[in-house]
N, C-alpha and C positions, 0 to 999 in steps of 0.2 A: 704735195703728193709725191710719193717716192717713185723712182723709176723701176720699170720692169727689168728683169735680167736680160731680156732681148735688147732693150734700149742700152743698157750698160755694155753689153757685148758689142753692139754696133759701134758705140762711141769708142770703146777700148780698141777695137780693130782699126778704127780710123785715126785715132790720136796717138796711140803708142806705136810709133812708126820705126822704132829701132829693133833690129833683130837681137836675139839673145847674145850672139857673139859680139855684135857692135856694142851693146850695153855693157857686157862683161868687160870688154877691153876698156871702154870709157871709164867705168867705175874704178879701174886700177890707176888712172892718171892723177897727177897732182892737181890738174885743173878741176876735175870732178870733186876732189876732196877739199878744194879751196873755197867752195861756195856753200851757202846755206846757213841755217841757224844751229850752231853748235857751240857749246861752252868748252873751252880748253881743248883737250884731245878727243872729246866725245864725237861720235859720228853725227853728221847733220841729218835732219829729217829727210831731205831729198836723197842723200846717199843711201840711207836705210830703205827708202822707198824703192830705189833702183834694185837693191838686193831682193826685196819682196817681189818686184815685178819679174825678176828672173825665175823665182820659184813658181809664180803664177803661170808664166809662159811655158814652164816645164810640166804643167799639170793639164790633164785632159779637161775639156770644158765640163763634161758630165761629173768630174771628180772634184770640181772646185768647191771649197767650203763656203759657208755663209760669210766668214771673216774675209776670205779672198774676194768674194763678190763686193763686199763693202769697201775693201781697199781699191778694187778696180774703179768703183764709183768715185772714190776720193781722188784717185790719180787723174781721171778724166776731168773732174771738176777743177783740179789744180791747173792742168794744162790749158783748159779753156780760159780760166781767169788770167793766167800768166800771158797767154797769147793776146787776150783782149787789151792788156796794158800796152801792148806794142813793144817792139824792141828798139834798140838804139838806131840812130840814123846812119852811123858809121861803124864799120868793122863788127858786124853782127857775129861773124865767125868766131871771134876771140872775145866775145862779151860774156860777162857774168850772167846776163839774161839767158843766153843760149845754154851756157853751162848748167844753169839751174834746171832748165827745161829738159836737158839731156839726162840729168839725174832721175827725172821722172819718166824717162823712156821716150821723149819726143825731141827729135832734132828738127828745129824750124827751117834748116837749110834743105831738108829732103822734101821732095814733091812740091806741094804748094805751101809748105810751112804752116804758118799760123793765119793764113789769109781767111780761112773759114772759121777761125776760133772766135 
């Protein structure tokens, strides 16, 4: 059964915990561009997702398209799955696990991180 927009919105607000400014700064870093599934010089799925998240965050809730709602649901699903895998035991701050999550708008070092994932 698919989720309601209310459920997607609640999960989005809980799991996408980076501000647009934080995410924009992050996406400009070498670390952000160093992780993910990309061939050659192509942009990774996660980096692309970060750019889409910025557009969604710049859109009023009532003006979100069906495609944006679908992407929001994809983002929250990714964050939940990635958090459920658990991060590294040492140096989470500089891990590819964290970098990947941050490309999807979630910094596990903020708040309670992935503890509820």
